[in-house]
ZAKEVO-798156 format. One line per 2 residues: number of its first residue (from 1); their letters; for each residue x, y, z of C-alpha. Coordinates in steps of 0.001 Angstrom, whole numbers, always signed. Layout:
# residues N
NUM	A	X Y Z; ...;
# end
This chain:
# residues 636
1	MK	-6503 +10405 -40179; -6933 +6651 -40025;
3	TI	-3557 +6234 -41636; -2060 +8229 -39329;
5	LT	-3312 +6340 -36894; -2615 +3148 -38019;
7	II	+966 +4066 -38774; +1049 +5246 -34952;
9	LS	-848 +2133 -33811; +1630 -389 -35727;
11	SL	+4500 -214 -33499; +2175 +103 -30153;
13	TL	+2462 -3303 -27879; +95 -4060 -24668;
15	AG	+2524 -3428 -22239; +4668 -652 -23250;
17	CT	+3686 +1734 -26370; +6830 +2734 -27843;
19	SQ	+6090 +5372 -30871; +5545 +8940 -30934;
21	PA	+2999 +11605 -32926; +5392 +13235 -34974;
23	GE	+6431 +17138 -33618; +5427 +16403 -29806;
25	VS	+8016 +15190 -27799; +11876 +14377 -28722;
27	TD	+11958 +11843 -25889; +10332 +8458 -25467;
29	YP	+11969 +4725 -24648; +15158 +4258 -26367;
31	IS	+13980 +1077 -27218; +10785 -546 -29056;
33	SI	+8902 -3794 -29055; +7393 -5946 -31951;
35	SF	+4033 -5354 -31609; +1964 -8654 -31233;
37	TD	+529 -7927 -34556; +3713 -8749 -36118;
39	VK	+5040 -11782 -34389; +2734 -15150 -34826;
41	FT	+3283 -18501 -32820; +3963 -21712 -34252;
43	DD	+4724 -23295 -30804; +3394 -26253 -28906;
45	FW	+3757 -23845 -25320; +1798 -20484 -25928;
47	AP	-133 -20846 -28899; -2058 -23739 -27711;
49	RI	-2458 -21598 -24475; -3689 -18200 -26519;
51	KT	-6169 -20844 -29164; -7751 -22100 -25312;
53	NQ	-8247 -18391 -24401; -10131 -17947 -27606;
55	EV	-12138 -20804 -27552; -12723 -21141 -23512;
57	TI	-11722 -18401 -21431; -13636 -15438 -23311;
59	PI	-16820 -17185 -23905; -16694 -18008 -19914;
61	AL	-16213 -14496 -19380; -18697 -13156 -21654;
63	HQ	-20950 -15807 -20494; -20542 -14634 -16686;
65	CE	-20372 -11310 -17339; -24101 -12187 -19270;
67	IT	-25124 -14475 -16154; -24138 -11716 -13497;
69	GR	-25654 -8384 -14788; -22456 -6505 -16537;
71	VD	-23848 -6490 -19809; -27414 -5614 -18697;
73	NF	-25324 -2745 -17006; -24677 -1063 -20080;
75	KK	-28391 -1706 -21258; -29782 +473 -18416;
77	AA	-27680 +2974 -18505; -28448 +2853 -22425;
79	GL	-32203 +2600 -22203; -32326 -343 -23548;
81	MD	-33866 -1978 -20564; -35485 -979 -17453;
83	GY	-34079 -1446 -13924; -30950 -162 -12147;
85	FN	-26740 -1096 -12035; -27300 -4278 -10163;
87	TE	-23713 -5803 -10058; -21380 -6050 -6767;
89	YP	-18764 -3788 -7566; -18852 -25 -9535;
91	FD	-15647 -1791 -10824; -17940 -4399 -12677;
93	DT	-17710 -2288 -16210; -13916 -3208 -16618;
95	DI	-14758 -6648 -17241; -16128 -6121 -20346;
97	YK	-13342 -3831 -21491; -10994 -6146 -20343;
99	IL	-12580 -8793 -22617; -12890 -6932 -25524;
101	EG	-9648 -5987 -25606; -8356 -9795 -25153;
103	AS	-10732 -10964 -28018; -8402 -7637 -30016;
105	YS	-5444 -9387 -29439; -6750 -12517 -29733;
107	IQ	-7984 -12223 -33392; -5148 -10725 -34303;
109	MF	-3779 -14431 -34005; -6572 -17180 -34729;
111	PN	-9131 -14140 -36697; -12664 -15404 -35308;
113	AA	-15386 -13329 -37289; -17954 -14798 -34974;
115	LE	-15521 -13120 -31947; -15241 -9929 -33954;
117	AR	-19347 -9784 -34108; -19902 -10436 -30566;
119	MD	-17475 -7688 -29715; -19179 -4991 -32146;
121	TL	-22400 -5522 -30099; -21357 -5234 -27020;
123	IS	-19441 -2038 -28283; -22678 -429 -29517;
125	LI	-23930 -957 -26084; -21005 +813 -24959;
127	VQ	-21862 +3990 -27203; -25000 +4051 -26554;
129	AQ	-24647 +3857 -22549; -21800 +6638 -23274;
131	EK	-23894 +10188 -21852; -23168 +13103 -24337;
133	DG	-20397 +14494 -22706; -18318 +11727 -22344;
135	YL	-19039 +10037 -18932; -18958 +5951 -18821;
137	FT	-20143 +4672 -15832; -22762 +2570 -15258;
139	PR	-23197 +2311 -11908; -24706 +6263 -11404;
141	TA	-25998 +6306 -15245; -27904 +3552 -14595;
143	GE	-27531 +3876 -10949; -31213 +4070 -9189;
145	PG	-31827 +8019 -8155; -31208 +8637 -4110;
147	NL	-29811 +4842 -3978; -26329 +4518 -5644;
149	HK	-24152 +2424 -5255; -22632 +2868 -1518;
151	WV	-19075 +3780 -2986; -20801 +6105 -5693;
153	GE	-20989 +9684 -4688; -23644 +12141 -5308;
155	KR	-21567 +14206 -7401; -19220 +13003 -10381;
157	WE	-15621 +11549 -9513; -16026 +12726 -5919;
159	KT	-15156 +9248 -4384; -12307 +8149 -7116;
161	PD	-9497 +9086 -4098; -11147 +5805 -2469;
163	LS	-13933 +3273 -4201; -16065 +4738 -6595;
165	HE	-12915 +3310 -9436; -14367 +6009 -11904;
167	LY	-10849 +6765 -13209; -9985 +3297 -13010;
169	NC	-12858 +2454 -15478; -11744 +4716 -18167;
171	GH	-8562 +3301 -17739; -9224 +237 -18784;
173	LY	-11661 +1716 -21484; -8593 +3710 -23148;
175	EA	-6526 +344 -23068; -9754 -1503 -24425;
177	AV	-10263 +1036 -27020; -6313 +1191 -28153;
179	AH	-6320 -2563 -28520; -9632 -3195 -30319;
181	YQ	-8064 -207 -33015; -4841 -1375 -33507;
183	AT	-6420 -4909 -33741; -9199 -4167 -36324;
185	GK	-8911 -728 -38227; -12340 -4 -36368;
187	RT	-12892 +3193 -34482; -16296 +2528 -32867;
189	LL	-14160 +2255 -29451; -11521 +4298 -30134;
191	DV	-14369 +7416 -30795; -15908 +6675 -27098;
193	AI	-12573 +6448 -25546; -11373 +10262 -27260;
195	KS	-15055 +11302 -25982; -14510 +9945 -22605;
197	AD	-10574 +11020 -22085; -11414 +14641 -23430;
199	LL	-13933 +14877 -20659; -11571 +14132 -18431;
201	VR	-8868 +16879 -20018; -11872 +19150 -19472;
203	DF	-12543 +18345 -15871; -9237 +17318 -14145;
205	GP	-5668 +19722 -14178; -4673 +22728 -12852;
207	GK	-7033 +24762 -11093; -9985 +21972 -11731;
209	LT	-10855 +19031 -10070; -7528 +17037 -7894;
211	YE	-9291 +14310 -7034; -6693 +11695 -7480;
213	PG	-7320 +7790 -8663; -7768 +5569 -6427;
215	HQ	-7234 +2201 -8100; -4549 +3447 -10758;
217	IV	-4600 +2409 -14367; -5794 +5710 -15704;
219	EM	-2207 +6833 -16331; -1490 +3817 -18353;
221	GL	-4551 +4483 -20321; -3822 +7970 -21116;
223	VK	-649 +7257 -22292; -1673 +5059 -25345;
225	MY	-4686 +7914 -25780; -1538 +10198 -26608;
227	RA	+526 +7948 -28619; -2992 +6970 -30326;
229	TG	-4206 +10391 -30907; -1094 +12980 -30202;
231	KK	-3255 +15055 -27992; -779 +15659 -25732;
233	EY	-3088 +16846 -22985; -3733 +13169 -22235;
235	LD	-130 +12992 -21496; +57 +15895 -19204;
237	LA	-2846 +14875 -17217; -1512 +11233 -16742;
239	RF	+1373 +13138 -15174; -934 +15537 -13430;
241	FL	-2547 +12218 -12049; +476 +10423 -10712;
243	NL	+1664 +14126 -8720; -1438 +14128 -6909;
245	KG	+108 +11335 -4909; +1005 +12151 -1218;
247	NG	-1564 +14504 -870; -4256 +11800 -673;
249	ER	-5435 +10708 +2647; -5115 +6653 +1887;
251	GA	-1535 +6873 +2471; +178 +3930 +1775;
253	YC	-2303 +1298 +555; -2536 +3055 -2576;
255	QS	+875 +4247 -2641; -277 +7912 -1566;
257	HK	+1857 +8171 +1794; +4595 +10085 -382;
259	PV	+5037 +12017 -3664; +5441 +9680 -6288;
261	TE	+9695 +10673 -7297; +10084 +10465 -3151;
263	QD	+9095 +6819 -3026; +12146 +4195 -2737;
265	EA	+9600 +1329 -1257; +7356 -1809 -2609;
267	VG	+4167 -1042 -243; +255 -1399 +51;
269	HA	-2189 -2766 -3076; -176 -4981 -5194;
271	VR	-1730 -4451 -7882; -2214 -419 -7628;
273	AV	+1589 -311 -7004; +2666 -2063 -10477;
275	YM	+152 -498 -12777; +1385 +3079 -11201;
277	YS	+5212 +2237 -11494; +4196 +1271 -14989;
279	GM	+2289 +4738 -15909; +5569 +6624 -14010;
281	AD	+7700 +4445 -16215; +5468 +5431 -19336;
283	VA	+5514 +8951 -18176; +9262 +8935 -17311;
285	AL	+9505 +7995 -20991; +7467 +10461 -22562;
287	TG	+8792 +14173 -20975; +12229 +12796 -19908;
289	DP	+11427 +13579 -16289; +14633 +11085 -14334;
291	AY	+13080 +11813 -11676; +10049 +9424 -12349;
293	QK	+12615 +6952 -14134; +14947 +7306 -10363;
295	AI	+12469 +6761 -8384; +11081 +3682 -10191;
297	DN	+14218 +1831 -10533; +14855 +1865 -6683;
299	IW	+11208 +295 -6440; +12196 -2192 -8824;
301	NN	+16065 -2792 -6491; +13565 -3325 -3636;
303	VV	+11332 -5711 -5100; +13342 -7990 -6573;
305	SK	+16298 -7768 -3668; +13262 -8314 -411;
307	KY	+9701 -8866 -1659; +10139 -11412 -4795;
309	YI	+8844 -14422 -4799; +10434 -17109 -6300;
311	TG	+7351 -18083 -8535; +7688 -14234 -9985;
313	GI	+4387 -13499 -7380; +4176 -10103 -5550;
315	GA	+2197 -9208 -2809; +2519 -10925 +427;
317	RH	-572 -9898 +2294; -3945 -11361 +2261;
319	DG	-4780 -8674 +4239; -4444 -5142 +1650;
321	EA	-3593 -7373 -884; -197 -5986 -279;
323	FG	+2840 -5843 -285; +4948 -7144 +3545;
325	EN	+7626 -5818 +4750; +11204 -6436 +3404;
327	YE	+11907 -10283 +3102; +8010 -10833 +4494;
329	LP	+7632 -14108 +2636; +5308 -16568 +3631;
331	NH	+4335 -19425 +1646; +698 -21200 +2914;
333	SA	-707 -17494 +3222; +1045 -16030 +547;
335	YC	-1738 -13691 -1323; +479 -13446 -5015;
337	ET	-2414 -12167 -6669; -2930 -13227 -10582;
339	CA	-3543 -9334 -11546; -124 -8406 -9691;
341	AI	+1828 -11183 -11752; +667 -9745 -14715;
343	GN	+1008 -5944 -14122; +4869 -7026 -12511;
345	VY	+5289 -7669 -16319; +3917 -5041 -17660;
347	WN	+6553 -3067 -15202; +9432 -4816 -15886;
349	HR	+8819 -5358 -19685; +9292 -1504 -19372;
351	QF	+11952 -838 -17848; +13468 -3282 -20129;
353	LN	+12623 -787 -22897; +14512 +2160 -21261;
355	HG	+17179 +305 -19762; +18177 -2413 -22289;
357	EA	+19225 -4977 -19592; +18444 -8486 -19575;
359	KY	+18164 -9014 -15770; +14468 -6963 -16121;
361	YD	+13274 -9591 -18855; +14898 -12678 -16193;
363	VL	+12037 -11582 -13629; +9294 -10841 -16511;
365	ER	+9948 -14489 -17831; +10381 -16480 -14215;
367	TL	+6648 -14615 -13573; +5682 -15414 -17169;
369	YN	+6206 -19100 -16936; +5215 -19432 -13540;
371	GV	+3175 -16635 -11433; +1280 -15742 -14058;
373	IS	-268 -19078 -15668; -409 -20595 -12504;
375	GI	-3732 -18357 -12151; -5374 -20269 -15100;
377	SL	-6060 -23872 -15176; -4843 -26196 -18331;
379	SG	-8147 -25914 -19617; -8530 -22641 -19656;
381	DH	-12371 -22478 -17418; -11039 -22214 -13780;
383	FF	-9022 -19401 -12225; -6953 -18678 -8853;
385	YP	-7006 -15336 -7299; -4362 -15653 -4881;
387	NP	-1199 -18183 -5867; -26 -19383 -2371;
389	LE	+2994 -21018 -2132; +2006 -24352 -132;
391	SH	-1868 -25374 +149; -2802 -27897 +3081;
393	GD	-6066 -28885 +548; -7531 -25676 +1053;
395	YT	-6925 -23695 -2342; -7784 -24741 -5625;
397	RS	-9204 -22438 -8730; -12387 -21213 -8706;
399	EW	-15021 -21056 -11602; -15710 -17154 -11445;
401	FG	-15540 -14174 -8474; -17978 -11690 -7491;
403	CA	-14378 -9526 -8016; -13876 -10910 -11162;
405	CC	-10672 -8807 -12437; -8311 -12031 -12416;
407	PS	-10018 -14145 -14784; -10849 -10911 -17114;
409	NL	-7515 -9715 -16728; -6140 -12741 -18011;
411	CR	-7890 -12917 -21030; -6583 -9980 -22191;
413	FM	-3301 -10545 -21048; -3049 -13958 -22765;
415	AS	-3272 -12511 -26089; -694 -10238 -25645;
417	IP	+2182 -12244 -25179; +3926 -12211 -28308;
419	GY	+4072 -8703 -28407; +6752 -9628 -25607;
421	VY	+9066 -11656 -27674; +11257 -9213 -29668;
423	AQ	+12441 -5887 -29667; +14268 -3540 -31468;
425	KD	+17056 -55 -30952; +18193 +1535 -34733;
427	DQ	+19624 -1780 -35955; +19854 -4295 -33035;
429	VY	+17354 -6478 -33133; +16651 -8088 -29639;
431	VN	+15188 -11679 -28738; +13874 -11481 -25478;
433	LY	+11782 -14467 -25205; +12667 -18234 -26733;
435	VD	+9432 -19475 -28512; +8551 -21192 -32034;
437	SH	+7569 -18144 -34174; +7942 -15815 -37039;
439	TE	+8154 -12074 -37251; +9416 -9137 -39703;
441	IQ	+11224 -6054 -38641; +12381 -3355 -40325;
443	AA	+16410 -3129 -40310; +19163 -1945 -41964;
445	NQ	+16785 -168 -44135; +15051 -3185 -45430;
447	MV	+12291 -6024 -43977; +13831 -9184 -42402;
449	SL	+12319 -12053 -41585; +13116 -14179 -37790;
451	NQ	+11786 -17546 -38209; +12629 -19392 -34418;
453	KT	+12311 -23076 -34262; +12649 -24389 -30451;
455	GY	+11250 -26739 -28030; +11914 -24005 -24892;
457	PW	+10495 -23988 -22169; +11203 -27782 -21542;
459	DG	+14708 -28045 -24162; +17244 -25186 -24223;
461	KI	+17807 -25718 -28327; +17182 -22586 -30217;
463	DI	+17747 -21655 -34238; +17120 -18681 -35376;
465	TV	+16979 -18216 -39254; +17217 -14646 -40438;
467	DP	+16243 -13679 -44163; +16926 -10694 -45136;
469	QK	+15760 -8930 -48561; +19274 -8772 -49652;
471	DA	+22626 -8653 -47257; +22798 -6545 -44929;
473	QF	+24470 -5798 -41798; +22872 -5547 -38188;
475	TL	+23147 -6907 -34311; +20990 -9477 -33408;
477	KL	+21454 -9580 -29783; +20299 -12944 -27354;
479	RV	+19231 -13028 -24718; +21002 -14924 -22082;
481	PG	+19048 -16055 -18875; +20194 -15676 -15263;
483	WA	+19400 -18929 -15128; +21821 -20402 -17301;
485	QN	+24827 -17968 -15291; +23700 -19421 -11934;
487	KP	+21967 -16491 -11273; +17786 -17218 -10331;
489	VP	+17062 -13369 -10336; +19328 -10303 -10220;
491	SD	+19846 -9503 -6712; +20860 -12137 -3473;
493	LY	+17269 -12996 -1897; +17936 -16314 -4330;
495	TY	+20355 -18209 -4970; +21702 -21967 -6370;
497	IN	+23604 -24580 -4097; +24921 -26403 -7449;
499	TS	+27290 -24223 -8293; +28239 -25865 -11750;
501	DQ	+29591 -23673 -14084; +25938 -23067 -15839;
503	KS	+27765 -20358 -18476; +30580 -23402 -20131;
505	GV	+27046 -24874 -20840; +26150 -21683 -22949;
507	TL	+26993 -22405 -26754; +26383 -20389 -30032;
509	SL	+26752 -21700 -33442; +26191 -20130 -36913;
511	NN	+25399 -21932 -40219; +26037 -25287 -37618;
513	KP	+29619 -23712 -36985; +30485 -22764 -33503;
515	ID	+31568 -19138 -32883; +33392 -17574 -30012;
517	YR	+30630 -15108 -27712; +30920 -13130 -24814;
519	IG	+28079 -12214 -22331; +27781 -8447 -21987;
521	AD	+27084 -6410 -19095; +23707 -5755 -20308;
523	GY	+23295 -9828 -20385; +23172 -10813 -24194;
525	IA	+24967 -11769 -26755; +25559 -9679 -29484;
527	VN	+26011 -11175 -32876; +26846 -8247 -35359;
529	RE	+27732 -9299 -38810; +26770 -9071 -42582;
531	WN	+23876 -11513 -42860; +22351 -13109 -45668;
533	KG	+19686 -14966 -46685; +19155 -18425 -45250;
535	DV	+21676 -17944 -41809; +20528 -19820 -39320;
537	VS	+22117 -18948 -35484; +22086 -21666 -33211;
539	LS	+22244 -20508 -29459; +21811 -23608 -27082;
541	LP	+20949 -23276 -22929; +21644 -26087 -19845;
543	MT	+19393 -27134 -18716; +20154 -28178 -15299;
545	IN	+18387 -29172 -12635; +18980 -26603 -9850;
547	RT	+18326 -26309 -6391; +17376 -22799 -4760;
549	IT	+17939 -21639 -1173; +16692 -18306 -164;
551	NE	+18467 -14900 +1410; +18788 -16247 +5466;
553	NV	+16708 -12738 +6430; +13759 -14954 +4501;
555	EA	+12471 -16983 +7962; +9273 -18958 +5941;
557	NT	+12113 -20544 +3726; +14816 -21634 +6793;
559	GR	+16658 -24643 +5781; +14241 -25326 +2783;
561	VS	+15353 -25691 -961; +13102 -25179 -3991;
563	VE	+13551 -27081 -7409; +14000 -25275 -11330;
565	RG	+14919 -26122 -14542; +15168 -23562 -17403;
567	PI	+12362 -21083 -16596; +10299 -23674 -14861;
569	LY	+9820 -23382 -11279; +8432 -27422 -9412;
571	CL	+6443 -28355 -6698; +5451 -31368 -5076;
573	ES	+1530 -32237 -5473; +185 -34752 -2778;
575	ID	-1268 -36827 -6100; +2131 -37721 -7303;
577	NK	+4086 -38956 -4082; +3277 -42176 -1722;
579	ED	+4079 -39973 +1373; +2304 -36844 +2791;
581	VL	+4440 -34039 +750; +3934 -31414 +3583;
583	KA	+6440 -34013 +5457; +8580 -34734 +2458;
585	TL	+11880 -33717 +2814; +15284 -33475 +423;
587	AD	+18335 -34285 +666; +21468 -32427 -874;
589	NA	+23227 -35826 -2156; +19282 -36984 -3635;
591	TL	+20314 -37955 -7413; +17232 -35973 -8910;
593	EY	+16258 -36505 -12863; +14127 -35167 -15495;
595	KW	+11691 -36614 -17599; +8993 -36247 -20370;
597	EA	+5992 -36972 -19856; +3441 -36467 -22711;
599	DL	+403 -37958 -21315; +654 -35449 -17908;
601	LG	-1056 -32320 -17398; -601 -31130 -21008;
603	GV	+2993 -32458 -21309; +5506 -31167 -19089;
605	VT	+8739 -32353 -17750; +8531 -34086 -14190;
607	IN	+11565 -33804 -12033; +12001 -37185 -9720;
609	SN	+14401 -38684 -6948; +14076 -41691 -5492;
611	ET	+11454 -40580 -3264; +9598 -37442 -4629;
613	KA	+8428 -35979 -7629; +8152 -32798 -8941;
615	IP	+5607 -30878 -11617; +5716 -27745 -12768;
617	YY	+4619 -25272 -10766; +1800 -23693 -12534;
619	AW	+79 -26907 -13278; -640 -27902 -9453;
621	DN	-4697 -28251 -8760; -5291 -29594 -12394;
623	RG	-6824 -32806 -10896; -8800 -32077 -7640;
625	KS	-7706 -30612 -4049; -4565 -31446 -2954;
627	NM	-1248 -31188 -746; +1542 -28896 -2255;
629	IV	+4495 -27751 -2010; +6889 -25715 -3099;
631	WV	+10043 -25308 -345; +10467 -28439 +671;
633	PR	+13121 -28669 +4082; +16293 -29779 +3268;
635	NQ	+18678 -32546 +4097; +21825 -31411 +3961;
# end
């Protein structure tokens, strides 16, 4: 069984698992990701961040879980400690699960025996806290009889459509369990998850309980469990939970205002929404249900054309942590929760796996380089929950939160980023993100080594060395980002005002000889040839400084402009500028120049005019409280 599971799990990835158990279904995502376990980063941008995640962020998160009682909750549920559940939220268990997931990914890139031993200790507590029939929810098991947490019902599951988060906890458990098995080969947490998922199958379904998940993610987790075990009941239950939407009492807040297949606009709590859309994509791929995919395609178009921030963030309103109306994109009051940005990466990755179009990676990349990593300090020890586009000195990162979903989500996400770089469909190999990295893939009936060298995101030159075991014919598909083609996003929500033909700056060469190319309708350059060992294909992208304006329907940005270069969005921060940046203007004819500053903010390219200095948006608030602005009044 372990050998079978290893084969199945070897092609999984955090955001979209694409292998299928033999004999179960005949459909799946047409494109498969190259797993994070098979990609090694050697770059100066992401690899240090993943190292910091292991050395700083994960230890901080574990320490916080110790001192805030989250670990004690499992000890109490296991009967190893006196007392009752005593933390603030019934979903506090999930912080442990997310940290375990992140640590699992992390030790694949940076082996760490001490961290693995710490994981084993936590998992031992989880094993002991699980009830005999598979139920695992410390707010109830360790809850004080007659005085349970106010969000926890007297009966199991009864408040899961509201705020008990029992099924939400299950979803994060399942994601952690699959990641842990995939990274270590150990079944300890996977067996806990199987026992829990089997209980859900017994308790929920037609003729049984019909409580809908209030906060989605159990759907994604069940799909991963299906892939890991081949138990089709898990996939069926994920679909059952999705189909309960539209029958609930909580309406748009938790996307239950309509059946999922009838939804065409992003509404309600943004994190819940993108987790649901990701689950819908998984179920659509595995069942071949076109109604699911049609619905999320329509919702995706709505988000990208009307509800998407230039930072890659989503969720305009603090009230309900929610999407606003179409074109409602305020700056100072923008919510843009870090968890929502992470969920948006999950969703867009799945959209790519289904459609194979670069536009989904245009959204994913913008979100990744801006809206996600803005959520964590360069030192890895302070966090944003919301990520505004303007600050009057009233925003700063925190060491931790009572509701700690964002820090623990960053723990699990940062270490998974290698799983988003490469993908494959038959003998077509996709290069979606440009990162110094190495991987080996199966193509043309042999193993092919790919070594990528680049200074991205600061430099647009990418060299990819292709090393097949023997000469082999296959296609290498290189993504040409929308920003390199005068299209910041795949809609008319944002446009560049400097309309120079950047396409002319995209060059391609093979073994130092220029070659002609065509950017396909899917956004990729397809290089189909017989590859020889040591072939080097070089792509050069124009790192033009671009000035961006917003669709006129976005009132918050009328008469304003933002600045970007490559995938990086910029902002003005008061510490770098003599004048108050909230009173700054940027003339259309002002000369903008870029400069590499190795000693600033860990090494960044800044953009400078005679009057202002702009830094990458992700790096603001790393030098104390300050005023900050992304959208600067435009002086035409």
